[in-house]
N, C-alpha and C positions, 0 to 999 in steps of 0.2 A: 504494498499499500503503499506511494508515493504523498509527501507531506502537506501538502492541497489537498488528497479527499479526505483531510482529519473531521470533520466540518462537525462532526456531536462529538459527546461530553463521552460517547461511552466509545470510536471508535478514535479518542486520540487515546483511550485509557486499557484497551486491551491494546493499541500500540505500543507505547509505554511498557507493558504490565514484558511482552513478549520477548520488548526490545534488555530487562533486564534476564529473563528465563524463567522466572516466576508465573508458575501455576498461581488460577484464582486461588488457590484452597490460601498456597503459599501469602499470599498477596492479604484475603481472609487472616488470618492468622497475625501480619504485619501490623495488621489495625483492628485487630480483637475485636472484628468481626467471625461471624460464621463461616465454613467454609461456602456455605452455597449463597455468598450476601455479592459477592460478584457478578458472575452471571448474570443478576438485572441490568445494573450498571449497565455494563457491556452491552449490553441488548437493547441500550435506550428505552425498558421499560419504565422506569421513575429516578431523580435523581436524588442522589442522598445528602443528609444533613450540609449544610456547611462544617463542620465538624470536624464531618465525614473526606470530605472532599481534604479538609489541608495535611486531617493523614497521609490519606490516597496519594499528596501530593510527593510532603516529606518519603514516605518510604520509598517510590517511582520517582525521587531525585527530582523533583520538579517545584513548578510555581502553582497555586490554585487559582491564581488566573490562568493559566495555559490549561489547565484540565475543564474549569468550567468556560472556559470561555474564546480561549484557542489563542488568546497572545503569547508572545513568545517567550517559549520557557529557558531562555539561554539570560543568566546572572552567572555575574563574575563567585567560581567556586573553588577550593582546592581539594585537590587527592587527601584524603588521610593514608600516609604509613601505616599505626596502628593509634599504638600509646609507651609512653615510656612510664616505668612503674618505679616501682619505691625504691631502685634500686640502681636507679639512673639509666635500662637496658631496655628495649625499643621490644616490645611489642606485638608483632606485626597482627594482622587483622584480618577474616579475609570477609570479603563482602563489608569492608568498613564504609557505611555512605561517606558519600562528597561533606565540606563545608562548606555549605555554600552564605555570600557573606549579606550582610544586614546593611548593603551601600547605602539604602537613605537614612537610615540611621548612623550616618561618620559623615568627616569632614577631615580634611586633612592639614598640616603643617606643616613646611622644614623646617628644618632644624637648622641655626647658624651657631646658637652659644655653645662654648663647652660646661658651662655651670654645670650640666644635671653628667656628665664625664663623674666614674664611669659607664653609667648606668644608658645615659642616651648619650650620641655621640654628633656634631654636626658631619652636616650631608647624610643624617638618616628623614626619610616625612613623618612626621607626628601623623598620627591616627587619633583621632579625635570626638567624643559624641555630640553631637548634631546641637541637640538642644540643651540648655545650659542649665544646670542642675538648679534647684530651690533650696534643696535641703543637702545644707553643709555636713552633717556630723555623719555623717554617713560614709562619707568619701576624706576623716580621719585617716590617715599615715599611704594613702593610695600618692598615686603621680598624679596630676593635673592643669591645666592653662586657666589663670586665675588672670579676669581682667579689674585692673585696680580704680579708684574713682581720675583717675591721668587719664583712666587711654590707656595702659601700657599694660602692657600682655605676659607674662611667664609660662615661664614652664618646673613646674617646682614640685616640692613634700607637704600638700596641708596637712598642716599639726596645731594641737592645742594650743591655745591659749590663755592663762589664770585667767579675764576673763571670756565668760562661757560663749560670751557674742560675738567675741572675735576666736583670729586666731593667726599661725604664722605660718612664713613661706619662708621654705627652706630646701637647699642647695649644697650641693658637694661637695664644689668646687668656688662655692660666696656665701659671702653674710646672711644669715635670714629677714625676713621681710616682715616688719610685726610688730608689736598684734596686728592689725586690723582685718578688718568687713571685706572681702571683693564684693567689688560689684556683680560680674558672673563667672563661672568658674567650670568646667565646658573642660567632664575628667575624659584622662587617656586612656584607649583604647588599644593601642599597639600602636607599638614603630616600624616601619621597612628600611631594610640598606635597601641605596638607591641602586643600584644593579637589579631591585627587586620591579621598579618605578619603571611603565612602558617610554618612555621619550621623554627622563625627567632629565635627561641633560641639553636636551630644545631649548626646552624651559628652562632654566636654568640660565640658558648663553644668553636665551632672550629678555631676560631677565638686567642683566651686565649689561 
């Protein structure tokens, strides 16, 4: 079946399931349903609930929007090689689902400061939560980008101050800032080396 022929929910569901070499019973088990549940979905006899659609999308490594409406299933994702156990050894897991990135929740900044060495280095891209946090207490001890009342922003570790309404912004290679109350704080969700970013060199050159 060609991609252009996948006009219905059932056709898309069947094509994705077949592509992963899953039987209807196996897929049903993955989403916690009876083994006969998938057949009616694939025959378009009725639509499952949104909750079931989301479980199907996760099991089939796609998006609910693609299953339901045929919108592109492609979003940024990474293959998972396994997990690191407590001894620091890699445990390879067969058929481990890919890691889909929640792009809509992220923004990025290029780091040029060395105040956070050795944890963060100049040239890295810092991934931040798109939405600023409204409650700061749960972020104590975490790395954040904090905006001050003057408009300057700093990548620092958020630490408590004596005044419970204020915080200290600490660095590994620079003096602490505070106590103060940031006007906006975004949680650091991760970071990438320059080699992991397509087109990063061109963009950096255009900015210089």
